[in-house]
N, C-alpha and C positions, 0 to 999 in steps of 0.2 A: 477458312473456316467463318461462318455466322457468327458476330460479335456477340450476339446475345446467347448463342450455344456456348461461345468461349465462357461467358460470365457465368452462366448456370454451373459449368464444369467447374469453374476457379472456385465458386461458393463451395462445392462438396469436396474438391481435392483439398482445399485449405483447410477445410473443417476436420478432414480425415488425418491431416498433418497433424493439427493441433490437438486433436484426441489422442494421438499416439505420443506426444510430447508429454500431454498430461498424464498418460499412463505410466511412464518410463521414468520420467524425472523423479528424483527423490524428494520427499517432504522437506521444504525449506524451514528454517526457523521461524521466520515471520509468519508464513502459513499456519504453522502448527499453533503459535501463540495465537491467532485470531480463532482456531478451532477451539482452544482452550475458553476462550470466549463465550462460544456457543455452548459450552457445558454450563455455564453460568450465566444464563440469562438475565440481562439488564436492560434499562433503557439508556444506558452510557457505559463507558469503559475508560480505563486510567488515560491512555494516550490519545484516543481519538472518539468520535462519535460512533455509533453503534451499529450502523448500516449492515456491516459485512458479518458482524455476529449474528444479526436476526435471519440473515438469508442461510448461513450455516446450521443456525438452530434448526431452520426449518429441513434442510437436506438431511440432517442427522436421524430424522425419523425413518429415513430409507437405508441410511449407512454412513460410515465415514471414511471409505477408500479415497485414495488419492484422485482417482477420476472423478469420482462423484463430486469430491470437494472443490475441483476446479472446475467442474460444468459449466458454474456461472461466467467465468473468465472466458471460457472456450465461446459460449454460446453469445454473450453480450457483444465481445468485439467484433464477432462475424454478423451479428445484427446491424452493428454502426456502419459495417461496409454495405450492406443492403440498403440501410437508410441511404446514406451517400447517392446510391443509385437511386432512388426514389426523388430524392430533394432535386438532381439535376436532369432528370429523364424528361420532365415538361419543356426544357430550355433545349437540350440538344441529346437526343438517345445515345449518339456514337460517344460522344463525350462522356454522357454518363457511365455508360459501360465502362469505358477505358480507365476513367478516374477509379471507380468502383474496384476494379480488377487491380489497380496498381497499390490500393490501399491493401486489398485482401492479401496479396503475394507479398507486402512489405514485411520487414521484421516487426514493425509496430503492430501488426496484426498477429503475424504468425508466433511470435514470442509470448504473446499474451496469453499465458495459460496459468499463470499463478494467482491463487487466491489471495488478494489483500483489499485494502481498503480503499485503492485506487479501483478496484473492479466496479462496483457499484457508482462510485464517482463518475468515472468516463461514460456508463451507461445514462445516467441523470444528467449530465451536462448536455450530452447530446440530445436525449428526449425534450431537455428543457428549449435547446434552440431550435429543433424542429418544430415545435409546439409555436414558437415565437414568429417563425418563418410563416406558418400558418395564419397566424394572428395577423401579421403585417399584411399579408396578401388578402384575408377576408375582413379584416378589422372586426372579428367576432370575440366578444368577452371570455367565453368559454375556451377559446386558445390560449389567451394571455392568463386566464387562472390555472390552465393545465402546465403553462410553461412555468408559473411561479410554483406551483405545487412539484413540479420536478425539480427546481433549483432547490426548494427547500429539501427535498430527497437527498439531492446532492450534497446539500450542508450537512445531514445526518451521515453522510458518508465519508466526508473529509472538508476541512475547514478550506482548502483550495477553492471550495465552492463560491467563496466571497469574491474570488478574481472573476467569475461569471458574472455575479452581480457589478462588480466595477466595469466590467466592459460593455455591459447593457446599458448602465449610465453613461458611459462616454458615447456609445451608440446613440441615444436619445438626445444628448446634449449638442452634439456636432452633426445631427443630419436634420437639416431645417425642414426637409419636408415630414419628418416624423413628429414635429412638435404637436401637431394634432393628435398625437396619440398618445399623449402623456397620460391619459385616464386609464388607457390600456397599461401602461407601465406599473400606474398606481395600483392596478387591480392584481399585476402579477406579483408585486412585493408585498400585498397584503397576503394572497395566497401562499407565500413563501413562511410569513411570519409564525404560524403555529408549529412548525417543524422547528423553527429557531429556538422559540418559546421553550419545546421540550429539553433541548441541549442545555439552555440557560438554566433551566429548573435542575436539571442534574447535576450541573457543575455547583450551582448555589447549595445542594444537599450533598455533594460529594467533595469538600476541600477546593473547589475549582481546580479539579487534576489537569482538565483539559487545558486550562489557561496557564497554569503553572508549567506544565511540561512543554507545551508549543511556545510560549513567549519567554519564559525564564530558564527553566532547568536545563533544556536541550542547547541553549544559546549561551552558556557560560564559558567565557574566555573567548568568544567570537571576534575576531579581528581581521583587518584588511590583510588580504591574500590576492596578489594578482594571479598566482597561478589557479585559483578557483575559478576566476573570470575566465581565463584561458580554458580551462576545463570545461565550462559551460558552452562557450564559443565552440568548441570541439564538438560537445555532446549535439548542441543544436545542428551542426552542419552533418554530423553522423545520421540525426533522424530526418533531415530534411534530404538527405543525400545528395552528393556533388552534382550528378547531372541534372537533378532538379534545380539545385540553386544557379547552375550556369544558364539553363533554358529561361529561368525566371527573370535573371539579370539580362539577358539578350532581349526579352520581351517587355522590358520595363517600360519601354515609350511607345510601344505597339499600340494599335486600337483594340479597345476591348470588346469581345465578342458580345457579352451580355450587358444590359444596363439594369437590370431587376436589383433594387436594394438590398435583397439578401446577401450579396456578395460584399456589400460594405458591411453588414452585420457579422458574416464569417471574418473579415478582416479584423474586426474590433474584438472578436472572441478569441482569435488566435492571436493577435499582436500584443494586445494590453498583458495577458499573463506572461508573454514571452519576455517582453520588456521588464517587466516586474521582477521576474527571477534573475534578469540580467543584472537590474541594480541589486538586488538582495544578494548576489554571488559575489559582490564587492566584501562581504564579511561573511558568508555562509557556504558551505559546499552544497551545491545543487544536485539532488539526485536524479539521476535519469528518469525515475518513473514519476517525477513530480509533475512533470510536463505533459504527460501522455493524455491527460483528458482532454488536450485543446488541440492536439494534432489532427484528430479529424477534418478540423476546419481549414487547416493547411492543405489538406488533400481536396477538399471541396474547391478553395481557390484555385487550384491547377487547371479546372475547367475554363477559368476565366483567363488566366495568363499563358497557357501552353496550346499550342496548335494540335490537331491530331496526330501528324507525323511526330512531333515532340512526345506526344503521350504514348505514342506507339513504342518509340525508342526507350521511353522511361520504363514502359511495363517489362521490355525485354532485359533491361538492366537489372530491373527489381528481381527478376527470377535469379539470376547469377548471383545477385548480393545476398538474399536470402538463403539461397542453396549454400553458400559458403559459412552462414551461421548455423545451419542445421548440421554441415558436415563436421563443424567444431563440437557439437554437442553429441554428435554419435560417437567422435572419436574419445570424448572425454567419460561417456558412459560405457562404451564398448571396450576402451582399454584397459590393459592389465592392472592389478594393483598396485604392481611394480612400479606406475609412473609415479606414485605418490609417497614411496618409501625413501626418498632423499631426505626428508624431515622427519623424525619420530613423532611430533606434535602434528605435522601435516597428514602424516598416515593415520594417527588415532582420530583426527577429524573426518578422513575418509570413511574409516570404517564406523565410526560413530553415525554417520550419515546413511551410508549406503547399506549397512549391517545391523541397524539398531536392533533388531530382534536377537541377534546373538549376544550383543551387550546385555540385553535382559535377562536373556539365560544363564549368562555368567553371574548375575547379580541375585539371582532367585534363591540360592542357598542363605542369604542375608535377610531375606523379606520378613521372616517370623520375629527377629530379633531387632531390627532397625526400621525407623523411619527414613525413607528416602529423600536425597535432595541433590541439588548442583549448586555451583556457586554464580550460575550463568542463566540469565532469563532464556536465552535462544536454546542453549542444551537442556534448560528445563522443558520446554516447549516441545522439543523434538521428541525426547525420551517419554515425556507424557501422553504424547501422541499415539505412539508405539505401544505404549503399556496400558492404555485405556484407563489409567489412573494416573496422578498427579504427583510429579515431583516438584516439591517445593523449593524456593531459592534460599540458601543459606547464607547470611551474610549482609552487606550493605547494598549489593548489586551496583547498577549504574542507574544512569538517568532515563534509561529508556525501558519500555515494556514493564513497568511497575505494577501491572495488574496483579501480580502477586500478592502485594501488601493488601488487597481485599481478600483474596482468595484464602490465605493462610492465617492462621491464629497461633502464634507461638506458644501462649498461655496454657494451651491444651497440650504442649510437648513437655512441660517440666517433668524432669524426673525419666524421660525417656532416652532410648538410644537412637543416635541420628548418624546415617552414613552419607556422606557427600563423595559424589565421583566427579573426577576432574580429568582433563588430557594433560595437565602440567602437574609436577610436584606442588602439593600444597604449601602455603605458608602456616606453619603450626601457630603463630602467634594470632592467628584469626580464629583459633579452634581452642587452644590451652585454657584461656581466662575462663570458658564456658561449658567445660565439663570436667567432671572428676578424673577421667581419664581419657587419652586420645591415642590411639593406634594409625599408622599409615602401613597400608599393603599395596601392592602391586596387582593389577588385574590384566592376564594376556586375553585378547580376543582376536583371532586372526593375525598374530604376531603384532599387533598393536597393542602399546602399553598404557592402560588406564590407572590412576592413582586413586584410591579409595581411603578417605579419612573417616575413621571410625570413633565417634564420639561416644563416650558413656556417661549415663546420668547427667542430661542436660540442666543447665542452672539457668533456669528462665529469668528470675531477679538480675543476674548479673547480665544476661544479653540484652535484657529490657534497657539497663543503664548504660552498658557499652556500644550496642549497635542500634537498638531501635531508637533510642535518644538522639544518636547522630542521624539517622535516617528522618526522623521528624524535623529536627532544625534545619536539615538540609533540602528537603523535597516538599514539606508542608508548611513552609514559612508565607502564610496567605498575606498578599499586599492588604494594607490598612485601609486602603479606599474600597475593596470589595466585602460587602456584606455577606456573611454565610451561615448556614444552619450549623449544627455541631458535626466535627469533622471526624469520621470513622476511624481514621488511624488515631489520632490523638485520644478520642474516646475509649478505643479497645485496650489501648496499653498505658494511657496516661489519664485515668479518668480523676475529673477534679481540677484538671489544669487544661487550658485552652492551648490551641496550637500557635506557634511564634509567629509574630507580626515584623 
């Protein structure tokens, strides 16, 4: 078969597979959480910059079904595969087709159907590099400016965009023939600055939430763990896949087929983040998704290191490798519910995820008399997505996903009744000090057991002093060196007193 025909068919087939996954996979907690962002349009959010919330806000004018909400993830990653082809085509059309096909059929692309903060990050990182390649080829200021603007949009997607900036800096520092292009690099940086300023201003006016979360709260108790390092190395090998690593190692001393400087750029953009995450893994568990924005450039490097026969063999391996992933997903989705019934909590989680509408139907008799809550951010996001109205988070919660601190006002709940749903028996000590009376009931949905804690006559002053003060002291302790405007959390619940330093 003609390679170009195979490429076009691969684009269409992989797109169909991804659309099917996006349709059948249940809505995850992270995805639902970002959809809640979109219901509260802002130019920043608690955990991360706002880009994914903006994208979902626009999509919600059409609807909010799983497939529609995930459409950006499906299309952006496919567009990157096509971008890989366009970047390589002028150098070698056959290699361009094969490398693009390998990326498109890889799990890195096929499994990229969930809408997260990584979705726009992956797109804008690639667009930025694509524009910089064109800038280096043509030495045109417009391309440098476009690259910088895309990097700024990547920064408004997720802070890992900083690693792209570091890779650019390293490239210009250690590529002698690029020194005459420092004006272009300066233009690139200046084009990114307005987007950075938006985020800095939002943090200044919102308790420095992003900084507190990403640099302080989420890293409490971090310590050296060789297991995290080994896990990261294993994850890297998995994403690269063993055959590619093998061929790459065999070809390490071979003559390079291309001498174009963009391959040096791809190397910096891939290896600088990968090495950074390796160093970080000494004290931090590195999520598999953290590195995905930089993996398209690993595939671009394949055109430099692998021969055409090796690329063909890699493509054949990738078909079976990805098919195995798809088979596992099909088994999990199509398997009987009894697969999950070995543990009552696990089965309750399965029902909550797969049959949330049934859970909501069982809660309907309580809606008139109770405000609805969970004690977990992920559960609140999932059930809020399906309900079309929000279940707030009762209690102190965790360091993750605290957007609910902005969305909820406990002052307005004084004297009201509150229902909290949980998959585990509740700790009554978390409830009895803050209600006149507390009652626990079991709720069965498809033979899964959920626990309802019914709190009557909510005592807001006691909750403020017992729970909200604890949250303030733990999660809103702004470092003394950071100037800030008034903090919404402290102003809302503790008017007249500043946040702790």
